[in-house]
N, C-alpha and C positions, 0 to 999 in steps of 0.2 A: 593812480592810472588805471583803467578799467581792464578787466580781463581779456585777452587778446591782443592788446595793444602791444606793436613791433616797434615802436620808435625807440625803445631802448637797445636795439640790437643794430651791429655795424653793419655796413653794406655788404662786408664780405660775408656774416652770417646769413644776410637775407640771400645774396646768391647762393650759398650753398643749400639754404632751404630750398628754395626753386629749383635747382639741379636735382636734388633727392625727391621732391614733389613730382617731377617729370619723369623721374625713373619708376616711380610706383604706378602713374598712370600709364606708362607703356605696358606695364605687367597686367593691367585691367582693372586696378583700382580706379574706385568712383572718385571724381575730382574732390570732392569735400574730404574725403577719408584719406585721400592723399595728402592733401594739405596738413590734415592734422599730425599725420604720421610723419611727415617730412618736418615740421617744428618740433615734434617729440624726439625724433631723431636729432637734429641739430642742437637741443637742448642738452641732451646724454654727451654729444662730442664738445661742445664748446661750455658745457655749465651754465649756459640762459644768456641773458643781455650783459651789455657793457660792465665791466667792473670796475669800481673805482681802485685807485692805486694805493689807498691809505695803507691797507692793513697786510700789505706784501711781506711782513716777517724782517725786513732788512732795517737794522738800527742805526741812527747816526751818534756817534759818540758824543 
């Protein structure tokens, strides 16, 4: 997966990043910088793209 590929994000994560981006643009940040900051913020909130559920710590007896 190339750098910057957003295909591994959920629709909710993409929507949240778009709203964050709009907020930055409202404050006068350039479009490119707003997009970069929005995805950095979303990654901090959610921990990145979709996660597999395989290592969730619960064991089956």
